[in-house]
N, C-alpha and C positions, 0 to 999 in steps of 0.2 A: 799629598798627605805628608805631614811633617814627621820627622824622626820620633818626636815625642808621642804623637798620635799612634804611630806604628808600634812603638813599644807598649803603649797602653793596650792596644788591640791584641797584641801578642800575649800579654799577661792575662787578659780576660779569656782569651781562647785557651790558653794553657790551664787556667783554673777550671774551665768548663770540662776539659778532657780529664783532669784529675778527679773531678767530682764523679764523672761517669765511670772511671776506672777503679772505683772503690772496691776493696776486696770483698768477694761474695761471702755471705755468712749462711749458717745452717738455717736461720730464720727465713732467709730469702728463697730457700729451696725446699723447706720442710713440707709445704702444701703439695708441691709437685711430687715429692717422694711418697707422701701419704696417698694421694689420689691415684698413683700408678702402682701401688702395692710394693714399692721398692723396699720399704722398711720391714716387710715380712721376712726378708732374707738378709738384709744388710743393716748395720748400725754405723755410727760415726767411728767408734774406736774399738769395737769388739767383733770378732768373727762370730757369726750366727750360722746360717746355712752357707751364705756367701761371705767373701772377705769384708773386713771393715773398710769403710770409705778411705780412712787414713792409710791403710795398707795399699789400697789401689793407688792412692796419690803418691805414696813413697815409691812404688814401682814405676809409675808413669811420668813423674814430674820433670825429669831431666830432658825430655824431648817434646817440644811443642807439637810435633806430628802425632803424638799419642792422643791428643784431643779428638782427632778424627777416628782413631782406633776405638776409643771409649764410646764415642757416639754410635759407631757401628755395632759395638757389643750391646748397647742399650736397645737399639732399634731391632737388630737381627738375632740377638742372643749370642752365646759363645759356649765352647766346650773345651775343657782341659786347660784353661788359662790359669785357674787358681785351684785346681784339683779335679777330681773325677766328676763332680756334679755339674751338669750343664746349667747355664743361665738361660731361661726362656726368653724368647723374643718379646718385644713390647711395641707392636706396630701402632698402638693407639696414642702413644705419647707424641706431643707436638714437637716440631723442630725447635721452636723457641724454648720449650721446656728442656729438651735435651741439651741445648746450648747452655742454659743456665746451670743445670746439674753438672755438666762436664767442666764448665768454668770453675765451679765451686770445688770439684775434685782436684782439678789442676792447680788450684790455689792452696791445696793441702788439706781440704775438707775441714776448714776451721769451724769450731763450734761457736 
């Protein structure tokens, strides 16, 4: 393979990864949040029963390991993290849906 071909392949590969790494949006997770009743307690930017997704993002964004913590909170529930009210477990949500929601939160919960 020539250098020119190698550079062309590298550019195409990079473009493919860039397209996949697009920032998640609320539209991409809204159906997940709706069907799993998440929006009954959370909104994007205002505290309801639970904290706003942007408040969660602000608390968790600086450490990528927090993605796993958030995934555990979604699946197993939590208590005392954002106040006295517990977050119930959500065992029915799929792993793919949890990954999508957590990626959106870790991106800052963009609207």
